[in-house]
py3Dmol code that shows the C-alpha trace and the ligand (Angstrom):
import py3Dmol

protein = """\
ATOM      1  CA  MET A   1      56.305  48.627   9.353  1.00  0.00           C
ATOM      2  CA  GLU A   2      52.987  50.077  10.491  1.00  0.00           C
ATOM      3  CA  ASN A   3      50.306  47.403  10.672  1.00  0.00           C
ATOM      4  CA  LYS A   4      47.185  49.455  10.051  1.00  0.00           C
ATOM      5  CA  GLU A   5      44.000  47.595  10.972  1.00  0.00           C
ATOM      6  CA  LEU A   6      41.722  47.755   7.921  1.00  0.00           C
ATOM      7  CA  LYS A   7      37.958  48.014   8.337  1.00  0.00           C
ATOM      8  CA  LYS A   8      36.239  44.735   7.494  1.00  0.00           C
ATOM      9  CA  LEU A   9      33.650  44.671   4.715  1.00  0.00           C
ATOM     10  CA  VAL A  10      31.727  41.477   3.988  1.00  0.00           C
ATOM     11  CA  PHE A  11      31.265  40.436   0.345  1.00  0.00           C
ATOM     12  CA  ALA A  12      28.121  38.242   0.355  1.00  0.00           C
ATOM     13  CA  THR A  13      29.678  35.422  -1.642  1.00  0.00           C
ATOM     14  CA  ASN A  14      31.823  32.302  -1.249  1.00  0.00           C
ATOM     15  CA  ASN A  15      32.914  32.402  -4.889  1.00  0.00           C
ATOM     16  CA  GLN A  16      36.726  32.392  -4.654  1.00  0.00           C
ATOM     17  CA  HIS A  17      37.190  34.018  -8.053  1.00  0.00           C
ATOM     18  CA  LYS A  18      34.962  36.974  -7.121  1.00  0.00           C
ATOM     19  CA  LEU A  19      36.614  37.324  -3.701  1.00  0.00           C
ATOM     20  CA  GLU A  20      40.084  37.525  -5.250  1.00  0.00           C
ATOM     21  CA  GLU A  21      38.866  40.097  -7.753  1.00  0.00           C
ATOM     22  CA  ALA A  22      37.309  42.243  -4.989  1.00  0.00           C
ATOM     23  CA  ARG A  23      40.368  41.882  -2.726  1.00  0.00           C
ATOM     24  CA  ALA A  24      42.657  43.068  -5.526  1.00  0.00           C
ATOM     25  CA  ILE A  25      40.448  46.082  -6.300  1.00  0.00           C
ATOM     26  CA  LEU A  26      39.895  47.092  -2.646  1.00  0.00           C
ATOM     27  CA  ALA A  27      43.436  46.274  -1.441  1.00  0.00           C
ATOM     28  CA  GLY A  28      44.636  48.749   1.195  1.00  0.00           C
ATOM     29  CA  GLN A  29      41.122  50.145   1.689  1.00  0.00           C
ATOM     30  CA  PHE A  30      39.145  47.291   3.223  1.00  0.00           C
ATOM     31  CA  GLU A  31      39.666  43.749   4.375  1.00  0.00           C
ATOM     32  CA  VAL A  32      37.167  41.857   2.199  1.00  0.00           C
ATOM     33  CA  VAL A  33      35.594  38.987   4.160  1.00  0.00           C
ATOM     34  CA  SER A  34      33.580  36.084   2.698  1.00  0.00           C
ATOM     35  CA  LEU A  35      30.279  34.644   3.988  1.00  0.00           C
ATOM     36  CA  ALA A  36      32.083  31.541   5.302  1.00  0.00           C
ATOM     37  CA  GLU A  37      34.468  33.765   7.255  1.00  0.00           C
ATOM     38  CA  ILE A  38      31.567  35.305   9.213  1.00  0.00           C
ATOM     39  CA  GLY A  39      30.079  31.839   9.823  1.00  0.00           C
ATOM     40  CA  CYS A  40      27.235  32.318   7.320  1.00  0.00           C
ATOM     41  CA  HIS A  41      26.476  29.083   5.482  1.00  0.00           C
ATOM     42  CA  ASP A  42      22.869  30.020   4.651  1.00  0.00           C
ATOM     43  CA  GLU A  43      21.309  29.401   1.248  1.00  0.00           C
ATOM     44  CA  ILE A  44      20.246  33.012   0.784  1.00  0.00           C
ATOM     45  CA  PRO A  45      17.018  32.963  -1.269  1.00  0.00           C
ATOM     46  CA  GLU A  46      17.375  34.950  -4.506  1.00  0.00           C
ATOM     47  CA  THR A  47      13.681  35.471  -5.121  1.00  0.00           C
ATOM     48  CA  ALA A  48      13.574  38.933  -6.704  1.00  0.00           C
ATOM     49  CA  ASP A  49      12.931  39.395 -10.421  1.00  0.00           C
ATOM     50  CA  THR A  50      15.630  42.042 -10.890  1.00  0.00           C
ATOM     51  CA  LEU A  51      19.403  42.016 -10.416  1.00  0.00           C
ATOM     52  CA  GLU A  52      19.130  44.973  -8.058  1.00  0.00           C
ATOM     53  CA  GLY A  53      16.453  43.186  -6.016  1.00  0.00           C
ATOM     54  CA  ASN A  54      18.557  40.039  -5.600  1.00  0.00           C
ATOM     55  CA  SER A  55      21.730  41.919  -4.699  1.00  0.00           C
ATOM     56  CA  LEU A  56      19.741  43.877  -2.099  1.00  0.00           C
ATOM     57  CA  ILE A  57      18.253  40.678  -0.616  1.00  0.00           C
ATOM     58  CA  LYS A  58      21.767  39.254  -0.115  1.00  0.00           C
ATOM     59  CA  ALA A  59      23.241  42.462   1.360  1.00  0.00           C
ATOM     60  CA  ARG A  60      20.279  42.963   3.713  1.00  0.00           C
ATOM     61  CA  TRP A  61      20.412  39.319   4.830  1.00  0.00           C
ATOM     62  CA  VAL A  62      23.999  39.755   6.022  1.00  0.00           C
ATOM     63  CA  LYS A  63      23.327  43.114   7.684  1.00  0.00           C
ATOM     64  CA  GLU A  64      20.133  41.988   9.415  1.00  0.00           C
ATOM     65  CA  LYS A  65      21.171  38.484  10.514  1.00  0.00           C
ATOM     66  CA  TYR A  66      24.904  38.988  11.130  1.00  0.00           C
ATOM     67  CA  GLY A  67      25.194  42.749  11.758  1.00  0.00           C
ATOM     68  CA  TYR A  68      28.012  43.417   9.280  1.00  0.00           C
ATOM     69  CA  ASP A  69      28.321  46.156   6.695  1.00  0.00           C
ATOM     70  CA  CYS A  70      28.324  44.349   3.413  1.00  0.00           C
ATOM     71  CA  PHE A  71      28.119  44.362  -0.356  1.00  0.00           C
ATOM     72  CA  ALA A  72      26.516  41.774  -2.645  1.00  0.00           C
ATOM     73  CA  ASP A  73      26.377  41.317  -6.421  1.00  0.00           C
ATOM     74  CA  ASP A  74      24.025  39.794  -8.928  1.00  0.00           C
ATOM     75  CA  THR A  75      24.682  39.259 -12.623  1.00  0.00           C
ATOM     76  CA  GLY A  76      22.607  38.372 -15.654  1.00  0.00           C
ATOM     77  CA  LEU A  77      23.068  37.806 -19.383  1.00  0.00           C
ATOM     78  CA  MET A  78      20.410  39.611 -21.415  1.00  0.00           C
ATOM     79  CA  VAL A  79      19.887  38.371 -24.985  1.00  0.00           C
ATOM     80  CA  GLU A  80      17.920  40.670 -27.286  1.00  0.00           C
ATOM     81  CA  ALA A  81      16.453  37.941 -29.542  1.00  0.00           C
ATOM     82  CA  LEU A  82      15.229  36.086 -26.423  1.00  0.00           C
ATOM     83  CA  ASP A  83      13.443  39.167 -25.042  1.00  0.00           C
ATOM     84  CA  GLY A  84      16.127  39.700 -22.399  1.00  0.00           C
ATOM     85  CA  ALA A  85      16.322  36.074 -21.211  1.00  0.00           C
ATOM     86  CA  PRO A  86      17.926  34.466 -19.300  1.00  0.00           C
ATOM     87  CA  GLY A  87      18.517  37.712 -17.357  1.00  0.00           C
ATOM     88  CA  VAL A  88      18.056  37.304 -13.635  1.00  0.00           C
ATOM     89  CA  TYR A  89      17.656  33.541 -14.177  1.00  0.00           C
ATOM     90  CA  SER A  90      21.059  33.097 -15.902  1.00  0.00           C
ATOM     91  CA  ALA A  91      22.437  30.665 -13.279  1.00  0.00           C
ATOM     92  CA  ARG A  92      19.494  28.246 -13.651  1.00  0.00           C
ATOM     93  CA  TYR A  93      18.702  28.744 -17.341  1.00  0.00           C
ATOM     94  CA  ALA A  94      18.860  24.997 -18.160  1.00  0.00           C
ATOM     95  CA  GLY A  95      17.191  23.911 -14.902  1.00  0.00           C
ATOM     96  CA  GLU A  96      17.590  23.979 -11.128  1.00  0.00           C
ATOM     97  CA  HIS A  97      20.847  21.969 -10.768  1.00  0.00           C
ATOM     98  CA  CYS A  98      22.305  22.556 -14.201  1.00  0.00           C
ATOM     99  CA  THR A  99      25.990  22.996 -15.077  1.00  0.00           C
ATOM    100  CA  PHE A 100      27.626  25.892 -16.951  1.00  0.00           C
ATOM    101  CA  ALA A 101      27.889  23.546 -19.984  1.00  0.00           C
ATOM    102  CA  ASP A 102      24.126  22.836 -19.827  1.00  0.00           C
ATOM    103  CA  ASN A 103      23.440  26.589 -19.921  1.00  0.00           C
ATOM    104  CA  VAL A 104      25.829  27.146 -22.820  1.00  0.00           C
ATOM    105  CA  ASN A 105      24.257  24.295 -24.812  1.00  0.00           C
ATOM    106  CA  LYS A 106      20.741  25.537 -24.139  1.00  0.00           C
ATOM    107  CA  MET A 107      21.713  29.056 -25.238  1.00  0.00           C
ATOM    108  CA  LEU A 108      23.320  27.796 -28.466  1.00  0.00           C
ATOM    109  CA  PHE A 109      20.177  25.742 -29.165  1.00  0.00           C
ATOM    110  CA  GLU A 110      17.766  28.629 -28.475  1.00  0.00           C
ATOM    111  CA  MET A 111      19.846  30.912 -30.707  1.00  0.00           C
ATOM    112  CA  THR A 112      20.005  28.500 -33.647  1.00  0.00           C
ATOM    113  CA  GLY A 113      19.257  30.382 -36.854  1.00  0.00           C
ATOM    114  CA  LYS A 114      18.789  33.769 -35.114  1.00  0.00           C
ATOM    115  CA  GLN A 115      20.258  36.690 -37.051  1.00  0.00           C
ATOM    116  CA  ASN A 116      20.121  39.147 -34.143  1.00  0.00           C
ATOM    117  CA  ARG A 117      22.765  37.843 -31.698  1.00  0.00           C
ATOM    118  CA  LYS A 118      23.112  41.008 -29.579  1.00  0.00           C
ATOM    119  CA  ALA A 119      23.510  40.458 -25.835  1.00  0.00           C
ATOM    120  CA  TYR A 120      24.931  42.128 -22.760  1.00  0.00           C
ATOM    121  CA  PHE A 121      26.056  41.170 -19.297  1.00  0.00           C
ATOM    122  CA  ALA A 122      24.972  43.389 -16.404  1.00  0.00           C
ATOM    123  CA  THR A 123      26.083  43.317 -12.783  1.00  0.00           C
ATOM    124  CA  VAL A 124      24.449  45.213  -9.932  1.00  0.00           C
ATOM    125  CA  ILE A 125      26.284  45.599  -6.630  1.00  0.00           C
ATOM    126  CA  SER A 126      24.378  46.703  -3.526  1.00  0.00           C
ATOM    127  CA  LEU A 127      26.369  48.161  -0.648  1.00  0.00           C
ATOM    128  CA  ILE A 128      25.133  48.674   2.897  1.00  0.00           C
ATOM    129  CA  LEU A 129      27.642  50.832   4.762  1.00  0.00           C
ATOM    130  CA  ASN A 130      27.255  53.119   7.774  1.00  0.00           C
ATOM    131  CA  GLY A 131      23.447  52.880   7.578  1.00  0.00           C
ATOM    132  CA  GLU A 132      23.275  53.847   3.895  1.00  0.00           C
ATOM    133  CA  THR A 133      22.422  51.692   0.873  1.00  0.00           C
ATOM    134  CA  LYS A 134      23.976  52.367  -2.564  1.00  0.00           C
ATOM    135  CA  THR A 135      23.929  50.487  -5.861  1.00  0.00           C
ATOM    136  CA  PHE A 136      26.581  50.314  -8.606  1.00  0.00           C
ATOM    137  CA  GLU A 137      26.096  48.913 -12.099  1.00  0.00           C
ATOM    138  CA  GLY A 138      28.415  47.588 -14.781  1.00  0.00           C
ATOM    139  CA  ARG A 139      27.588  46.459 -18.312  1.00  0.00           C
ATOM    140  CA  VAL A 140      29.422  44.962 -21.271  1.00  0.00           C
ATOM    141  CA  ASP A 141      27.918  44.650 -24.746  1.00  0.00           C
ATOM    142  CA  GLY A 142      28.554  41.856 -27.205  1.00  0.00           C
ATOM    143  CA  THR A 143      27.043  39.022 -29.203  1.00  0.00           C
ATOM    144  CA  ILE A 144      26.341  35.316 -28.721  1.00  0.00           C
ATOM    145  CA  SER A 145      28.660  33.187 -30.882  1.00  0.00           C
ATOM    146  CA  THR A 146      27.390  30.235 -32.928  1.00  0.00           C
ATOM    147  CA  GLU A 147      29.764  27.794 -31.180  1.00  0.00           C
ATOM    148  CA  ALA A 148      31.921  27.681 -28.035  1.00  0.00           C
ATOM    149  CA  HIS A 149      35.462  29.158 -28.088  1.00  0.00           C
ATOM    150  CA  GLY A 150      38.317  29.199 -25.549  1.00  0.00           C
ATOM    151  CA  ASN A 151      39.004  27.533 -22.221  1.00  0.00           C
ATOM    152  CA  GLY A 152      39.110  30.423 -19.735  1.00  0.00           C
ATOM    153  CA  GLY A 153      36.533  31.933 -17.408  1.00  0.00           C
ATOM    154  CA  PHE A 154      33.236  30.332 -16.444  1.00  0.00           C
ATOM    155  CA  GLY A 155      29.516  30.453 -17.155  1.00  0.00           C
ATOM    156  CA  TYR A 156      28.653  31.815 -20.605  1.00  0.00           C
ATOM    157  CA  ASP A 157      32.250  32.978 -21.288  1.00  0.00           C
ATOM    158  CA  PRO A 158      32.803  30.494 -24.193  1.00  0.00           C
ATOM    159  CA  ILE A 159      29.885  31.965 -26.187  1.00  0.00           C
ATOM    160  CA  PHE A 160      29.963  35.687 -25.297  1.00  0.00           C
ATOM    161  CA  ILE A 161      31.923  37.760 -27.825  1.00  0.00           C
ATOM    162  CA  ALA A 162      32.791  41.123 -26.288  1.00  0.00           C
ATOM    163  CA  GLU A 163      32.206  44.036 -28.677  1.00  0.00           C
ATOM    164  CA  GLU A 164      35.418  45.768 -27.577  1.00  0.00           C
ATOM    165  CA  THR A 165      37.781  42.882 -28.401  1.00  0.00           C
ATOM    166  CA  GLY A 166      35.877  40.766 -30.926  1.00  0.00           C
ATOM    167  CA  ARG A 167      36.835  37.681 -28.876  1.00  0.00           C
ATOM    168  CA  CYS A 168      34.921  35.447 -26.472  1.00  0.00           C
ATOM    169  CA  PHE A 169      35.532  36.072 -22.775  1.00  0.00           C
ATOM    170  CA  ALA A 170      36.819  32.479 -22.510  1.00  0.00           C
ATOM    171  CA  GLU A 171      39.604  33.366 -24.980  1.00  0.00           C
ATOM    172  CA  MET A 172      40.874  36.303 -22.878  1.00  0.00           C
ATOM    173  CA  THR A 173      43.215  36.400 -19.889  1.00  0.00           C
ATOM    174  CA  PRO A 174      41.517  37.215 -16.545  1.00  0.00           C
ATOM    175  CA  GLU A 175      43.144  40.695 -16.702  1.00  0.00           C
ATOM    176  CA  GLU A 176      41.782  41.364 -20.210  1.00  0.00           C
ATOM    177  CA  LYS A 177      38.321  40.223 -19.154  1.00  0.00           C
ATOM    178  CA  ASN A 178      38.291  42.190 -15.862  1.00  0.00           C
ATOM    179  CA  ALA A 179      39.276  45.381 -17.680  1.00  0.00           C
ATOM    180  CA  ILE A 180      36.031  45.413 -19.688  1.00  0.00           C
ATOM    181  CA  SER A 181      33.675  43.037 -17.897  1.00  0.00           C
ATOM    182  CA  HIS A 182      30.321  43.894 -16.298  1.00  0.00           C
ATOM    183  CA  ARG A 183      31.557  42.846 -12.820  1.00  0.00           C
ATOM    184  CA  GLY A 184      34.952  44.577 -13.205  1.00  0.00           C
ATOM    185  CA  ARG A 185      33.174  47.817 -14.115  1.00  0.00           C
ATOM    186  CA  ALA A 186      30.681  47.593 -11.235  1.00  0.00           C
ATOM    187  CA  MET A 187      33.505  46.700  -8.802  1.00  0.00           C
ATOM    188  CA  ARG A 188      35.582  49.697  -9.869  1.00  0.00           C
ATOM    189  CA  LYS A 189      32.572  51.996  -9.352  1.00  0.00           C
ATOM    190  CA  LEU A 190      32.204  50.553  -5.853  1.00  0.00           C
ATOM    191  CA  ALA A 191      35.932  51.068  -5.194  1.00  0.00           C
ATOM    192  CA  GLU A 192      35.802  54.692  -6.433  1.00  0.00           C
ATOM    193  CA  TYR A 193      32.876  55.385  -4.106  1.00  0.00           C
ATOM    194  CA  LEU A 194      34.645  53.799  -1.144  1.00  0.00           C
ATOM    195  CA  VAL A 195      37.935  55.616  -1.734  1.00  0.00           C
ATOM    196  CA  ASN A 196      36.137  58.974  -1.847  1.00  0.00           C
ATOM    197  CA  LEU A 197      34.205  58.474   1.416  1.00  0.00           C
TER     198      LEU A 197
END
"""
ligand_1 = """\
23
IMP
P 26.053 35.576 -10.365
O 24.933 36.471 -9.973
O 27.380 36.282 -10.393
O 26.096 34.300 -9.583
O 25.810 35.174 -11.880
C 24.668 34.437 -12.301
C 25.028 33.593 -13.504
O 25.406 34.440 -14.594
C 26.223 32.670 -13.297
O 25.814 31.429 -12.783
C 26.770 32.511 -14.690
O 26.039 31.543 -15.406
C 26.480 33.865 -15.311
N 27.663 34.757 -15.196
C 27.906 35.689 -14.238
N 29.066 36.327 -14.469
C 29.560 35.772 -15.594
C 30.749 35.997 -16.339
O 31.606 36.830 -16.007
N 30.909 35.245 -17.441
C 30.010 34.308 -17.847
N 28.907 34.042 -17.188
C 28.671 34.778 -16.064
"""
view = py3Dmol.view(width=600, height=400)
view.addModel(protein, "pdb")
view.setStyle({"model": 0}, {"cartoon": {"style": "trace"}})
view.addModel(ligand_1, "xyz")
view.setStyle({"model": 1}, {"stick": {}})
view.zoomTo()
view.show()
């Protein structure tokens, strides 16, 4: 069997779940390599106030300090009744070293009694490849539930009801979630771009 050497593309993350997702989507096109695999153990500062800005910071960090072509993602949950919060601050909504459960509880508290429960997840992926920079976006619309449901996923999955299924992300299989999720959509746009190069 021919053992074709695939071009390496760094994904600026060490999140195993995201790496597996990206490897499945880009299988046969690229060998997706994590930050740890290039010897990068830096705490990359995410100091921008937009998802695009933070994804660009991470991709540029890898290109400039390690010399690899790379893509990086950043995700936020935007809640209409909270004027778009927590948005770019979704990871640290309940404080600097908070857990996913802390964030979920804070969101349920902030949304107590709110009639408008509309929210969306957005992911921006920045790609630096062959000297060019491109961005890809994915979005999923839904609502914030009044209590937690399901055991799957991570982050705000127990309280985000996807419009398309009427169920919380945490109640769906990974395949069901990936098919409609913000990150799945952004990843597939990235893959379509890469396959058409
Ligand atoms: P990140 O940019 O992918 O690290 O996402 C920032 C934060 O958004 C995470 O810490 C989670 O709290 C939340 N988040 C991102 N993606 C998801 C998801 O698919 N489901 C639920 N929460 C998510």
